C-alpha positions as CSV (number, residue, x, y, z in Angstrom):
1,M,22.3,112.0,16.6
2,F,24.4,114.6,14.8
3,C,27.7,114.0,13.1
4,T,30.4,116.6,12.9
5,P,32.0,116.6,9.5
6,I,35.8,116.0,9.5
7,R,37.6,118.6,7.4
8,I,40.4,117.2,5.3
9,Y,42.6,119.7,3.7
10,H,44.7,118.9,0.7
11,I,48.2,120.3,0.5
12,D,47.1,123.0,-2.0
13,V,44.7,124.4,0.6
14,C,47.4,124.2,3.4
15,S,49.9,126.1,1.2
16,R,47.4,128.9,0.9
17,Y,47.5,129.2,4.7
18,S,51.2,130.1,4.9
19,W,52.6,126.5,4.8
20,N,55.3,127.4,2.4
21,C,57.0,124.0,2.1
22,T,54.8,121.2,0.9
23,A,55.5,117.6,-0.2
24,A,53.6,114.5,-1.2
25,V,55.6,111.2,-1.4
26,G,54.5,107.7,-2.2
27,K,52.1,105.7,-4.3
28,L,51.4,106.9,-7.9
29,G,48.0,108.5,-8.1
30,P,47.1,109.2,-4.5
31,T,50.3,111.1,-4.0
32,A,49.8,113.5,-6.9
33,I,46.2,114.3,-6.1
34,Q,47.3,115.7,-2.7
35,D,48.1,118.9,-4.7
36,V,46.2,118.4,-7.9
37,S,46.4,122.2,-8.5
38,Q,50.1,121.7,-9.4
39,L,49.3,119.2,-12.1
40,R,48.7,121.3,-15.1
41,P,50.6,120.0,-18.1
42,V,52.1,122.4,-20.6
43,N,52.7,120.9,-24.0
44,Q,52.1,117.5,-22.5
45,R,54.7,117.9,-19.8
46,F,54.3,118.9,-16.2
47,P,56.0,122.1,-15.1
48,V,58.1,122.0,-11.8
49,P,55.4,122.4,-9.1
50,Q,55.7,124.3,-5.8
51,T,54.9,121.1,-4.0
52,V,57.5,118.4,-4.0
53,I,55.9,115.3,-5.6
54,I,57.8,112.0,-5.5
55,D,56.0,108.9,-6.7
56,D,56.5,105.9,-9.0
57,R,57.2,108.1,-12.0
58,T,59.6,110.6,-10.5
59,G,62.6,111.0,-12.8
60,Q,60.7,109.7,-15.9
61,D,59.5,111.8,-18.8
62,S,55.9,111.2,-17.7
63,G,56.6,112.1,-14.1
64,V,56.3,115.4,-12.2
65,P,59.7,117.1,-12.2
66,L,61.5,117.9,-9.0
67,P,62.5,121.4,-7.9
68,V,66.3,122.1,-8.2
69,A,66.7,122.3,-4.5
70,I,65.3,118.8,-4.0
71,V,67.4,117.3,-6.8
72,A,70.4,118.8,-5.0
73,A,69.2,117.4,-1.6
74,L,68.7,113.9,-3.2
75,N,72.2,114.1,-4.7
76,A,73.7,115.2,-1.4
77,A,72.0,112.3,0.3
78,R,73.4,110.0,-2.4
79,L,69.9,109.0,-3.5
80,P,68.8,108.6,-7.1
81,T,66.6,111.3,-8.6
82,T,64.6,108.6,-10.4
83,A,62.2,106.6,-8.2
84,V,62.8,102.9,-7.7
85,A,60.5,101.0,-10.1
86,R,57.6,98.8,-9.1
87,N,58.8,95.2,-8.9
88,Q,55.3,93.7,-9.7
89,P,52.7,94.3,-12.3
90,A,49.8,96.7,-11.5
91,G,47.2,94.0,-12.2
92,N,43.8,94.2,-13.7
93,N,40.2,92.9,-13.2
94,T,41.3,89.3,-13.8
95,T,44.9,89.2,-12.6
96,A,46.1,90.1,-9.2
97,G,48.8,92.8,-9.1
98,T,50.5,93.6,-5.9
99,L,51.1,90.4,-4.0
100,N,53.9,91.5,-1.7
101,A,55.1,94.9,-0.4
102,N,57.7,96.5,-2.7
103,L,60.2,97.1,0.0
104,D,62.9,98.6,-2.2
105,Q,60.5,101.3,-3.5
106,Q,59.1,102.0,0.0
107,Q,62.7,102.4,1.3
108,Y,63.4,104.8,-1.5
109,F,60.4,106.9,-0.6
110,A,61.2,106.9,3.1
111,D,64.8,107.8,2.4
112,A,63.9,110.6,0.0
113,L,61.6,112.0,2.6
114,T,63.8,111.7,5.7
115,K,67.3,112.3,4.1
116,A,66.5,114.9,1.5
117,I,63.1,116.6,1.7
118,L,62.8,117.1,5.4
119,P,66.4,118.4,5.8
120,A,65.8,120.8,2.9
121,F,62.6,122.0,4.5
122,V,64.2,122.5,7.9
123,Q,67.0,124.4,6.2
124,Q,64.5,126.8,4.8
125,G,63.2,127.5,8.3
126,Q,59.5,127.6,7.1
127,P,56.5,125.7,8.3
128,F,55.8,122.6,6.2
129,V,53.1,120.1,5.4
130,L,53.8,116.7,3.9
131,V,51.9,113.6,3.1
132,Y,53.4,110.1,2.8
133,W,51.1,107.6,1.1
134,S,52.6,104.1,1.5
135,P,52.5,102.1,-1.7
136,G,52.3,98.8,0.2
137,W,50.1,98.1,3.1
138,P,47.1,98.3,3.3
139,S,46.7,98.8,-0.4
140,I,48.0,95.3,-0.9
141,R,44.9,93.9,0.7
142,I,42.7,95.7,-1.8
143,H,44.7,94.7,-4.8
144,R,45.0,91.1,-3.7
145,I,41.3,90.6,-3.8
146,R,40.2,89.4,-7.2
147,P,37.4,91.7,-8.4
148,V,34.0,90.1,-8.4
149,A,33.1,91.6,-11.8
150,A,35.5,89.3,-13.6
151,S,33.5,86.3,-12.5
152,M,29.9,87.7,-12.7
153,L,27.5,86.2,-15.2
154,P,24.5,88.0,-16.7
155,A,21.2,87.3,-15.1
156,E,18.8,85.0,-17.0
């Protein structure tokens, strides 16, 4: 039996193939790695990337800055340029983090995408690629499970 490998292209690869408008929106971490080529800090700060990246740190000093056109689009849609904060701790190897979906943050991401980013891309009249990585389900199932390593004892 032979398996055909599935090709998964990240946004940076898509943009090289004439997809001029690219965006990644959602959960901190998985969202930014969709176009990791854009994450090259200069003097410990991210420059404004070609790809629109909106995640938990958008609008903060440690976040990836937004292009001017997207800031204008967010303002026109009456949306904040700073992402809605997590309403739960991240958790660690002994304490569960996300216990419920962060609905306010998810709504912000969905609104930023549908009311600002997509209209801005349509206005440009160019092909686009975007990724939405939900910060809630199914990640919640993973974070709810208490890691086994916290309760493991060394073998005798």
